[in-house]
Structure formats: structure tokens, C-alpha cells
C-alpha positions as CSV (number, residue, x, y, z in Angstrom):
1,X,34.9,33.0,26.4
2,X,31.5,34.7,25.9
3,X,32.0,35.2,22.2
4,X,33.0,31.5,21.8
5,X,29.8,30.3,23.7
6,X,27.6,32.6,21.7
7,X,29.2,31.4,18.4
8,X,28.7,27.7,19.4
9,X,25.1,28.2,20.4
10,X,24.3,30.3,17.3
11,X,25.8,27.6,15.1
12,X,23.8,24.9,16.8
13,X,20.7,26.9,16.4
14,X,21.3,27.5,12.7
15,X,22.2,23.9,12.0
16,X,19.2,22.6,14.0
17,X,16.8,24.9,12.1
18,X,18.4,24.0,8.7
19,X,17.9,20.3,9.5
20,X,14.3,20.8,10.5
21,X,13.6,22.7,7.2
22,X,15.2,20.0,5.2
23,X,13.3,17.2,6.9
24,X,10.1,19.0,6.5
25,X,10.8,19.7,2.8
26,X,11.4,16.0,2.0
27,X,8.2,14.8,3.5
28,X,6.0,13.9,0.5
29,X,3.2,12.6,2.6
30,X,0.6,13.1,-0.2
31,X,2.4,11.4,-3.0
32,X,3.8,8.1,-1.6
33,X,5.7,5.7,-3.6
34,X,4.0,4.4,-6.7
35,X,5.0,1.5,-8.8
36,X,6.0,3.7,-11.6
37,X,8.4,5.6,-9.3
38,X,10.0,2.6,-7.9
39,X,10.2,0.5,-11.1
40,X,13.7,1.8,-12.2
41,X,15.2,0.8,-8.8
42,X,13.5,-2.6,-8.8
43,X,14.8,-3.3,-12.3
44,X,18.3,-2.3,-11.2
45,X,18.1,-4.7,-8.2
46,X,16.2,-7.5,-10.1
47,X,17.5,-7.3,-13.7
48,X,16.2,-10.8,-14.7
49,X,12.6,-10.1,-13.5
50,X,9.8,-9.2,-15.8
51,X,7.6,-6.1,-15.2
52,X,4.8,-8.5,-14.2
53,X,7.0,-10.1,-11.5
54,X,8.1,-6.8,-10.3
55,X,4.5,-5.6,-10.2
56,X,3.5,-8.6,-8.1
57,X,6.5,-8.0,-5.8
58,X,5.5,-4.4,-5.3
59,X,1.9,-5.2,-4.6
60,X,2.8,-7.9,-2.1
61,X,4.9,-5.4,-0.2
62,X,2.8,-2.3,-0.5
63,X,-0.8,-3.3,-0.2
64,X,-2.7,-2.4,3.0
65,X,-1.4,-4.4,6.0
66,X,1.7,-5.7,4.4
67,X,5.3,-5.2,5.6
68,X,6.1,-1.9,3.8
69,X,3.0,-0.1,5.2
70,X,4.5,0.3,8.7
71,X,2.1,-2.1,10.4
72,X,4.8,-4.2,12.0
73,X,4.3,-8.0,11.8
74,X,0.6,-7.9,11.1
75,X,1.0,-8.8,7.4
76,X,3.5,-11.6,8.1
77,X,0.7,-14.2,8.4
78,X,-0.5,-13.7,4.9
79,X,0.8,-15.7,1.9
80,X,2.4,-13.6,-0.8
81,X,5.5,-13.6,-3.0
82,X,7.8,-12.4,-0.3
83,X,6.3,-14.7,2.4
84,X,5.2,-18.0,0.9
85,X,3.4,-20.3,3.4
């Protein structure tokens, strides 16, 4: 029984440490998502849109205070492509 408990606790510790290392390794806090990085995905989801339309869509979602910047509903009052008033 002791060996089993030690094995389970060791496995949990190893998996927990591995998860923490993986999560810390994927945090690109300094880089962020730029339009150039996201463009291929946007083109895949919106194949009929021009690059100018996609740029406008990206800007309306990612400029300061808008919905993709983690500010909650603060940006919902402004008029943009995604939220016409």
C-alpha cells in the first residue's frame, strides 16, 4: 500500500510540474498577436474578405479598450466593424 501511495503522489508531482513548465513556456507575453501572425487564420475563416477588410476587423478587435484586450465590456459602447451602432 505504501508503494502504491508513493507512486501515485510521485506521478501527480511529476505531471503537475510538467504542466507548470509547459504553461510557462507558452506564455509569449512580450510578443502578442500581430496582424501578420493572425492573417492566415483570418483568411481561412473569412475567405471572401480583402486584406483591408481583415485589417479593419483586426484593428476593431485589438486596439486599446476593445473586446479582445481583456477589458470586459468597456469597449462595447464604441462603434466599430464588429459592433455597429
